[in-house]
N, C-alpha and C positions, 0 to 999 in steps of 0.2 A: 820268453824271458821272465821267469818267476823270481821274486825276492826269496831270500833264504827262509824267511818265516812267512809262508803264504797264508793269507786270510780270506775268508769269504767276503764278497762285496757287501752283503747285508750287515755283517759285523762292523765293517769300516764305516758304513753310512750311519749306523747307530752310535758307535763309540767315538768316531773322529769327526763326523759331520753334523751330529745333532739331529738326525732324522728320527722321529719318535719310533720306538720299537714296535708299537702296535701297528703303525702304518706299514713298516717293512714286513712284518709277519703276515698282514693281510695281502700285501703284494706277492709274497712268496706262495700263499695259498692260491691266488689267481694264476700264478705262473704255472702251476701244475696242470690246470685245465686249458689255458690259452697257449702254452708253449712260447709265450713272449719272454723277452729278456727282462730281468728285474728292473733295469734302468728305464726301459721303454714304458713299463707299467707306471712307475713313479713319475715319469715325465708327463705322461698323458693325464694323470690325475692331478698334476700340479703340486706334487708333494716334494719334489726335488728339482732344483734348477739344473740347467745344462752344465754350468761351471762346477757345481757340487758333484754331479755324476762323473764328470771328466777327471776331477781331482781324485775321487775315490778309485776310479779305474787305474789312474797313474800309481796310486799307493799300492793297489793290489798287484799290478804287473811289474812294479819296480821301475817304471819308465819315468822320464822327466815330463812334467806338465809345462806346456808353453802357453802363456796367457794371450800373447799377441804374435801369432806366427807371421813371418814375413820372409819372402824369398830374397836373399842377399844378392847384390849385383854380381858377385863372383860366381854364384850358382845358377845364373840365368841360362847359361849354355846347356845345362842339364835338361832344361825343359824342351829343347829341340829333339831329344830322344824319347820324350813321353808325350803323346797327344793329350790335349786338354780333356777330350772326352774320356780317356782312360783314367786321368787323374781324378776327374769328378766322379766317375763310376766307382772307383776304389777309395775315394776320399783320402788322397795322399799326395804330398808335394815335397820335393827336396828343398830344404831351407838354406843349407850352406854346405860347402865342401872344404875339407882341410886335408891336403895331401891325397891319400887314398881312402879317406873316410867321409861318408855323406851322412848328414843329419837329416832324417826324413820325418816330417810331421804326418801323423795318421790319426784316425778316429777309433778304429777297431784294433785293440792290442793283439787280437788273435788272428789277424789277417797276415799270414806269413807269405802268401803268394806274391804280394806286391814287393816284399823285401827281396824275395828270390829273383823276381823279374828284373828289378832295378840293379841288383848285384850282377846278374848276367849281362845286362845292357852296358853297364859302366865299368865292370871289373873292380868295383870298389867295395869296401866294407860298409854296411848300412847300419846306422844307429837310429832306431825309431824313438820318437817322442810323441806325446799325446796332446791334442788340441780339440777345442770345441768345434762341432760340425760347421756352424755358421761362419766362425772366424777362419776355419780352414778353407771353406769355399771362397771367402773374400780374398784370402792369400793366393789361392789358385788364380782367380780372376786378375788380381793385381800383377801377379808374376807374369802371366802370359800376355797381359796388356803391355807391360814394360818390355817384354821380349819383342813384341810387334813394333815397338818404337813410338807409340802414341800418335796423336793427330798431327802434331807439328812437324814430325820428322818426315811425313809423307808428302808435305807440300812441295818440297823441292823436286820430287820425282814426277810431278804431274806433267804429262806431255800432251800429245794429240791422239792418244790411243782410242780405238773404238770401244764402246761400252757393251757389256754383255750382261744378261739377266742372271741372277743367282737364286737358288732355292732358299726357302726359309730355313736357315740354320744359324747357329750361334756365331755372331760376327767375330768373336774372339777365337773361334775354331777354324776360320777360313784360312786357306793357304794361297788364295789367288794373289798373284804378284802384279796384276795390271795396276798401274799407279792410280788411275781414276777410281777404280773399284776400291782399292786400299784406302784412298783418301776419304771417300764417302763413308766407308765402314768405320774408319777412325773418327770421323766427324760425329757420327751417331753414337759411337761408344763413349767418346769424351763428353758429349752432352748428357748422356745417361749417368755417367759417373759424377758429373757436377750438378745433378738434380735439375737440369734445365727443363722448362716446360715448353719452350719454343726455340727453334733455330731459324735465324734470319740470314739469308744470302742476298746481299744487296750490291748490285752493280752500279758503278759511277763512271765518269768519263774515262779515267785511266786506271782505275783500280776496282777491286772487289773486296767487300768487307763481310766477315762472318761474325754474327753476334748471337749470344745465348741469352734467353730470358730466365733469370734465376730469382726466385722469390719475388717476382713481379717487376724486377728492373732488368734492363738490357746491359750486357757487358760485351765489349769487343774481345774476341778470342784470337782471331788471326786474319791475315790479308793474303789469300792465295793469289797466284799470278792471274791477271785478268784474262789472259789467253785461254785459261782452262774453264772459263765460265760456261761456255756452250756444252762442253763434255760433261761437266759436273751436273748440269741441269738435265741433260739427256739421260745420264745414268739414273738420276732420281725419278725421271718420268717413266723410264722402263720399269723401275721397281713399283711405281704406283699405277702402272698400266695406262699411261696417258699417251697422247699423240706427240711424238718427238718432233714431227714436222711442223706442227702448229705453234707458231711463236707470236702470232698477232692477237690472239684472244686469251682471256684468263681461263685456266683449267683447275679443276679440283679433283683430287683422288686420295686414296689411302692405301697403305700396305702394312704388313706385320713383319717384325724382325725378332730375333732372339739375341739378347745381350747378357752375358754372364749367367746363362741358364734361365733367364726370365724373359717372358714375352712382352713386347711393347707394341701397341698400335700407333701408327703415325699418319696424321692427316696432312696432306700436301696441298698447297695453294700456290699457283703461279700467276703473275701479273706482268704484262708487258709494260716496260718503261722506256724512256728515251735512250737508255744505254744498255738495254738488254732485259731479259726476264728476271724479275725479282721473285724469290721463293721464300715461303714461310712454312716450316714444318712444326706441327703440334705433336708433342710426345705424350702418349697416354700409357702409363705403366699398368698393364692388366694384372700383374702379379701382386700389386700393393694391396689389393682388396679394398672394399668399401669401408668408409668410416661411419661409426654410429654417431648419434647426436651428442653423446658424451665425449667424443674424441675431437670435435671440431672447435673447441674453445668456448662453448656456450656456458655462461655462468650457472653454477649449481642452483641458484635461487630462481633463475629464469627457466630452467629445464622443465620443471613440472608444469609451468604455464603453457609452454610450447606443446608438450605431450598431450595436455588436455585439449588444446585446439586441434591437433592433427588426428585425434581419436573421435572427433565429432562425426555424426552420421551424415551431415550435409553442411554446405557452406564453402567459402573460398578462403584459402590461406595463401597469402602472397609473400614472396621474398623479393626485396628490392635492393638496388645498388648498381654501380657502374659495371661495365664489361670487365671481367677478370676478378670480380669480388667474391667468387665462390658460391654464387646463387644456386647453380645446378647441383653442386656437391651437397649443399644443405638440403635440397629437395630429395636427392637420392637417399640421404641419411634418414630423412623423415619417412620415405617409403619403406626403407629397410626396417624401421622401427615398428611400422604397423602391418607389414607384409605377413599374411597368413593364408592357410588353405581355405579359410572361410570368406576371404575377400577376393573380388575380381578387380585387379588393378591394371589399368591400361594407360600408356603414355603416348604422346605424340611429340617428337623431339627433332631438333635440327642443330647438330647431328646427334645420333645416339652415341654418347661418350663411353658408357660402361653398360655391360649386360647385367640386368638384375634378374636373378633366378626367380621363377614363378610370376614374373610380370610381363604382360604383353606390351612390346615397344614398337611404335610406328615411326618410320623415318620420313620426314618431310621431303617431298620430291617435286620441285618446281617444274621439271620437264613434263610431268604428266598432270600438272595442275593439282597436286596434293599439298595444300598448305595447312597451316594450323587450323583454320576455320573448317576446311573440308574434312580434315582428320578428326576434329572434335565432333563433327556431325556424325561421322561413321562410328566413332566410339560409343556414342549414346545409343546406338542400335545393338550394342554388344552386351547389354545388361551389366554395366560397370557399377562397382561400389565406389571406387576411387579413381579419379582421372588426374593425370599430370599433363599440363600443357607447357611445353618448353618456354614459351614467352608469349605474352599478350602484346601483339604488335599493332593491331588495328581494331577498328570499331566492331567489325563483324565477329572477330574472335572474342572480344570483350563481352558482347551481348550474349553470345552462345554460352560462354563460361558462366555468366550470371544466371541465365535460365537453367543451366544444368544444376547449379548449386541450389536454386530455389525449388527444384523438382526432385530433391532427395539424393543428390550426389555430392561427395566431398571432392573439391577441385583444388589442386595445387598449381601454382604458376609463378612466373617472375615478371617484374616490370622494371624499366629503367627510370627510376626516380632517385633524387638525392637522399630522401629520408622516408620514414614510414608514413608520415602524414600526407606526403605528396602523392602517395599511391591512390588514396581515396579521391582526391581532386582530379587525378589523371583519368580515372575510370569515368568520372562525370564528363570530362573534356572529350572522351572517346565516344560519347553519345549514350552512355548508360544512364537511365533515369536515376536521380539522386536517391529516391526512396528504395529502388531496387538494389543499388549499390550498398546502401546502408543495411538492408535486410540480408544480403548475401554474404558480406564479408564477416569473417570471425576473427581475423588477426592479420597484421602486417609485420614482417620481420625485415628491418633494414640491416645491411651488413657491409663490412669492409674487411680486408685482409691486411694485417700488419706483420712486419718481420720480427722474429724473436731473437733475443740476444744469444749469440753463440755460446754454448755451455763450456767449450774447450778454452776460450780466452776471455771469459767473463770477469769483469773487474768493476769495483765500485767507482763512482765518479760524482762530481758535483755539477749539475747543469747550470747554465747561466740564469741569473735571477729573472731576466726578462722572459725567458722561455717558461720558467716555473710560474711566473705571474700569469702568463697567457694560458697555460694549461689548467691551473687551479682556479682561474677566473674569480678572484676575490676571496676565495676560501683559504683558510689557514693551511700552510704546508705542515704536515705532522713533523714534530721535532725528531722523532725516532726513525723517520723515513730514510731508507737507503736506496740510492739509484744506481743502476748497473748499465754497462755497455760492454761491447766486445772490443778488445784491443786489435783484433785481426790476426788470423793464423791460417795455416794451410787447410784446415777443415772448412773454413768459411770464405776461402778465396780472398782473405785479408780485408773483408768488408765489415766484420764484427757481428754479422747476422747469419743465422742458420735456421731455415725453416720459417713457417708463418703460422699465425693463429688468427682467429676471427674476433671482430668486435660486433656486437649485436645490440639493436634497439628494437624492442618489441612493443607494438601498439595493439592493445586489446580493444576490439570494437565493442564498447559498452553502450548503454542507452544514452548517456550524455554525448558521446561521439556520434552516435547515429542521428541524434537531434541536430547536431551541427551540420552533418552531411546533407540531411534532407532540407536544411535551411540554406543550402548552397554556400556554406562558409568556405573561406579560402584555406589553403594548406597551413598557413602561419597560425590561424586561429585554432584549427584542429590540433596542431602541434602544442600550442600553449596549454590547451585543455588537457591533453594527454600527459604533459609534464606535471601539471597540477595534481593529476590523479596518480602520480608515482612512476611514470615511465622514465627509464634511465636512458639518457641520450648516448649517442656513439662516443662523444668525447668523454663522458663520465665513465663509460665502459672502458675506454682507453686508459683513463686515469687509474682505474683499478688494476689494469694489467701492468702499468708502470710501477705502482706501489708494491705489486707482487713480484717485481724483478723480472718479468717476462719480456719486456720491451723497453724502449727508451722514450724520453720526453720528446726528442726530435722526431722520432718515427710517428708518434701519435699526432703531433702537430702537422706533419706532412700529410697524413692520410685523412685527418678530420678537419682540414683547414677551413672548410665551409660549414662545419657543424659547431655552432656555439650555443 
């Protein structure tokens, strides 16, 4: 379908979309040798966004551009005639039907095959319109998920059917009608859609509760019939290759699934309780990719200091904080920053959460007596440059890590302490000689995760004076300061927060700090000295996030309630 006055795509990009002529000309020259499409070349070079290219294609082809494609309820029945795999392969989905006319969203205006196929299948006239690839895939996933009924609609179908194993395939593309299988698939799909990090299945005396952990907090999502507990857990055990007959002992396993075309790894843990087995599933999105140090919320002024520490030839760099504070993610980001072919990097972890290309990763295995200390000893015989120990849990691991740092290795690890100063005192408590701890440590990064304000329902507000006084702790509240919070919407599950960012407190181990450590000073004394030398506390870091409009006063006070 060409417009009456057909124009070259390059001409549209230059004249209508403001892409520099020189950039387009260069891309056209590359097109002659690579045979790539003009839009692909410009997209790869970052010279034109997806929306600009799609709008230009719409102008060239005379098609309508759809900014937010969505399958209308009246058109859902059309999806039963088109498998989701076919829709994704051809990047096309019907949006609505009006009488004998179907409006079809596509990415490629030249793909007439899908138009002919759908016309034959439905007997209707097909009107194509253009949408961006990412948004079209999202519309496909949402449409087929709505067609399947979502998690809640499958609850009432749960009976006492036998569970069967399924291969690794996209859960949105499965056609299995067994209620238990369908319920579990929908449970995982809904959790993925709501960005849950964990799924909790909790049995009580007369009921079963399912909760999702989203942005660090748990939310109840449904209460399936208690009679289905055994079958649901059996189904999950089969997927994780666990013993379905063993209900008296805890079990741990893992399995992989595909949801909406993306692969996710799931760690499963079962625990026998008074009213049945309790299950926790940890969801790890393998397709999300690793985050760099610049992407995890570290202040731009602190970033060069951290990079200087992690690029040293030897020493220990520690990350501290409670469980779930994002310590491992920070260490992964640090390894990603320094990873190169010239470095031999080896890790020992429990468990390995993400695969790092070019890095040797060892999984702790208590069944064969392979703990952190044993793994660390073995790593030292592998000629490493950089070592990451998932956690320093005991005296033996602490002493080996310090010795490794003092003999020319850079060691990354985590500790469970409330703040950065507490890490130094904790190492001494573990039996490390104070002068060795002082010599080995190069820096300690304490961190917390705070929820960020939902951008879709963000609005200004005035916090209570008492909360402001507690947060600002005697300092003057800026007169021009504007505070924001979320009102609650469908994007953020009506809680006003969407996503998380990090708060960081960096203690650089300088000579004055080393002197205090060797003098057996307590954590409070070390902390006071670090603050005098310019260290920014977690609460001060949170205050900066509040003033930048990223989070709320209440959230910072909740997360840093012990940090004053």
